[in-house]
N, C-alpha and C positions, 0 to 999 in steps of 0.2 A: 316591331315593338316588343320589348321584354318586360313582362308584367308579373310581379310577384303578388299573389293573392293571399290575404290573411282573413280567415273566416272565423268570426266569434262563435258561429254555430256551423258545425260541419258534420257530415255523416261519419259514423264510426261503426265498428263491428257490433257494439252494444246498442246503437241507436242509428240504424241505417237511413232513416228518413229525416233526421235532424238537419235543418239547413239545406235541404235538397233544392230549394228554390234559388239559393246562392249558386249552387253548382250549375243549374240550368242557365243562369245568366252568363256564366263563364263559357258554357257550351255554345252559346249563341254568337260568340265573338268571331270575327273574320279569321281566316287561316293565317294571315300575316301577323296576328297577335300571338306571340309565344308566351303561353301562360303556365306558371308553376304555382300550385297551391302548397303552402307549407302549414302543417298542423302538428301539434304535439298533444298527446293524451296519455292518461294513466292506463297501464296494461297490467292487471293483477296476475296474469298468466306468465309474464315475462320472467325468465330465469337469469337475467343479467340486468345491469343498470340501464342500458339503452340499446335500442335497435332501430335502424333506419330502413324503411321500406319505400321503394319507388314504384309507383303504379302509373303506367303509361296508358292514357286514354286517347281518344281520337283528337280532341281539341285542347287537351291540357295534360300536364304531368302532376301527379299528387305525391309529394314527399311527406310521408307519414313517419314521425319519430315517436316510437313507443318508449315510455319510461316506466320503471318499476315503481309500484305503489309503495310509499315509505311505511315501515313498521315502527311507528313512533307512538307510544301509548298516550301521551298527552295531546289532546285534540288541538289546542292552540298552537303548540310547537309543530305539529304535523301540518297544519294549514300554512304556517309561515315557511316551513321547509318546502312544501309543494309549490308555493308561489315563486320562491327563489329558484327552485329547480326548473320550473317551466320557463321562467325568463332566461335562465342560462341555456336551456336547450334550444329556445328560439334563436339565441345568439349563435349557437353552434349551427342551427339550421340555415341561417343566413349565409354563413361561411360555406356551408355545404352547397347551397344553391349557386353561389358565386363561383365556386370551384368546378362544379359539375355541369352547370347550365349557362348562367349568364349573370352579369351584374345588372340588377333591375334598373330600368329607366324610371320607374315609379312603382308605388305600391297601391293596390286596390284593396281597401278595407271594406269588408262586408259586415255591417252591424258594429256600432261604435264600441261596445263593451263586451268582454274585457280586452280583446286584442288591440283595441285602439291605443291602449297604453304602450304596446310594443311599437305600433306604427308611429306614434308621436315621439317616442324615444329615438327611433331610427331616423326620423325626420330631423331632429335636433342634433343628433350625433353624426350622422352620415349624409345629411342634406338630401335624403330621399323625399321627394314630394309624394303626397298620397291624396287620393280622392276616396270618398266614402259613399257606399250604397247603404241606405237605412231601411230596415223592415220592422224595427222594434216597436211594440205597442206601449212601451213604458212611458212615452210622451203623451199618451192619451189622458184626458182629464180623470177618467176612472182610476188611474194609477198614480195620481198626484201624491197620495199618502206614502207611496213607496219611493217615488222619484224625488228625493230631497237630500239635503246635506252634502256629504262628501261625494256620494255617487253622482248626484246631479252636477256638482262642480266639475268633477272629472270628465263626465260625458260631454258637457258643454265645451270644455277646454279642448277635448279631442275633436269635436265637430268644428270649432272655430279655427283650428289649425289646418284643416283639410283645404285642398285647393278648390274643391267644389263638392257639394253634397247632392247625392242622387236619391231622393226619397221616392218611394213607390206610389205615393199619392200626393195630391196637393193638400189634402187634409193633414197628412203627416207633416208636410212643410210648415203649415200654419201652427201646428202644435209644437214643433221644434223651435220656431221663432218665439212662441209664447213662453218657452223656458229659457230664453236668452241666447239662442243660437243666432249669430249674425254672420252670415256667409252667403256665398252665391249658391243658389239652388237650381237644379234642373230635374224636373220630375220625369222619371223613367219607370214605367209600369213593370209589373212582373211579366215573365215570359212563359209561353206555352209552346210545346212541340206540336205544331199543326199537322205534322205528318203522322203522329201517333193518335191524337184526338181528332177524329173525323166525323163527318155527318153520316148518320145511319137512318134507314127508313123508319118512319113513325108507325107504330103499331097501335091503331085506335080501337081494335076489336077485342082487346084483352078484358077479361072479367074484372081484373084488379089493375088500377093505375099504379105505375111504378115510380115512387119517389126515391131520391138518393140524398144521403147526408154523409159528408166526409169531414172528419176533424180529429183532434186529439182527445175529444170528450172531456177535457179539463173544464169543469163546470163553471168556474168563476169567469172564464172567458167565453166559452161556447154555449153555456146555458142549455145543455142537452136535456137537463131535467125539466126545464120549461117546455121544450118540444115534446117530451114524453107525456107530460100532463095534458097538453093540448090534444095530442093524438088519442089519449084516453077519453076525452070529451068527444072527439070527432067520431070514434067508433060507436058512440051511442046514437049518432045521427045517421051514419052511413058506414058501410063495410066494404066499399069497392076500392080499397087502397092498400098499399103495402110500402113500408119504408125500409130501404136497405141501407145499412150503416157500415161504413169502412172507417176503421179507427186504428191509430198508431199504437195505442197502449191497451192493456187489459182493462176490462170494464165490468168486473163481477157485480158491483152494486147496481149498475144500470140493468144488467142482465137479470138480476134477481127482481128488480122492480117490474120489468116486463113480464116475468112469470107470475108474480103475485097479483098484478093488476089486469090480467087477462089480455095481454097485448102480444102474446107469442105468435099469433097468426098474422099480426100486423107489423111487427118490427123484427127484422132479421139482422143479426150481427155477423159480419164477415171478417173482422180483424184487419190486420195489415195486408195490403195487396202490392204486387209489383206495379210499376208504372203502366205496363200494358194491361194488367188486370183492372186498374182504375179506369183506363180508357174503355175497356169492355163494359164495365158497369154503366158508364155514361151513355154508351151506345144503346143500352137497353132501358134507359130512364126516360120518363115523361117530363119530369122537372126536378130541379135541385132545390133543397131546403137548407137554410142556415139561419139560426136564431141566436146569434152571438150577442154578448153584452158589449164587446169592443173588438175591433179589427183594424187593420190598415187597408190592404188591398188583397184579399184572399186569393191564392193561386187556384183554389177549387172553383171559384166563380169564373176565372179566366178559362179554365179547362172545360167548364160547362158550356161556355159560349163557343169554344172551338169545336164542341160536339153538337152545336146547334140546339142546345137544351136551355129553355128558359129557367129563370131563377126567382125564388121567393126568399127574401133575406131581410134582416133588420137593417135599418138605415143608420149604420155606424161607420166611423172612419171614412175611408175614401170610396165606400161601396156605391154611394149615390152618384159618383163621378162616372160610373160605367153601367149601372143597372138603371135603365130608363124604361118607360112604359112599353117600348117596342121589344124589350128583352126580359122583362120580368116585373115583379111587384116588390114594394118595400113596406115594412111595418116598423113601428117604434120598438126599441129594445125593451124586453120585458113585458110587452103588451100581448098577453096570451089570447085575449078576446079578439084582437085584430088578426092575430096569427090564425085563429080558428076560422074567421071569416074568409081570409085570403086563401087558406088551404082549400076550402070548399070551392072558391072561385077557380083556383088553378086546376083542381080535379075536373071541373066541368069545361074549362076553356083552354087547357094547355095546347090542344091541337090547332088553335087559331093563331098561334105565334108563327112567324115566318122564320123557320129554322135555317134556311139557306142564308137569309139576311143576317141572322145572329152569327152564324159561322163566318160569313164574309167580314163582319165587323171584327171578329177575333183575329182573322188572318191579317187584316190591315192595321191592327193596333197592337197585338201582343205576340205576333209570330217571332221566331228566332231571328229571321232576317231583319225585321223592323227594330226589335229591341237591341240586337247586336250592333246595328249600324248607329243607333243613338248612343250607345256606350262608346263605340269607336270614335265618334265625333268628339266626345269628352276627352278621350285619350289623346286625340290629335291636338286638342287645345293645350295639353300639357307639354 
């Protein structure tokens, strides 16, 4: 099978973790899926109009096309020029892929917008069918004020023209239908590399229990400020804990809050980590904490399960589909009193969870073999 992947979110030199969960799904595909990722992005360092870079990975080839950032003083004209240039460059990229690799059997679109506009145009012009994996939280009720008008109409049209939609949770499916998407759905969860995230021996004799949080720290979604406020209350009750924080972007405001509120001994920031570095932190953790206002199906929870680590999370998005009493605890979003209560429970009872069972659930549900075979079945149906 010859599959051309279009990723609305994809890693770039400036943001190497953006859309990395899309890449992991592609890496999970069987070897007889010939995959090419095509991406176009602005490169301010480029000394010419365009440059094509071909990166050969084990399971896919990434064709990256760099374009020079326009020097147009009027912002509106600059945005219009950029949209036109990106579209034209994707057209060039399609010709390049057909000449150098293959004519696609179909297109796999990862996240509806903005590259769904390209997939839809190629579907109408060249008759390429496309299927769509969706991760976007824009469909969640908390984002209804943003998801309206022209954007909503475009996204729904893109979704309705796909051959099949592969949301990462059943909750996401219901919310897409709520916005008018009428199509065939097959829920396929996010994937985890169960060879990298593995079970480590539990350390129960440490003076401080080790909690882990991983996110972008974008507060409107992740509510990290609420987690910090709760930890500030927790340290007045007990001091036998430490939260380790891995975050994609700089967090000077949160770091300053930790210093000013006497949390420096309890909250440690580690910045961005490599995939193996993230796995190493999970191996040293007693439990994982997420206090988000909205989510779909966070990869970090899947990674926690693959490491045999129980989870304390808010009950948002599709999280309740996988976080059961055998694998962790749930609280309502924004409920800091409940979070405080459950944090204390987890600090006292994390060792009672069956970590081998949690790990086995991850292997059977989210492993590359399982997710890859599910996506492959959808490919076969095309």
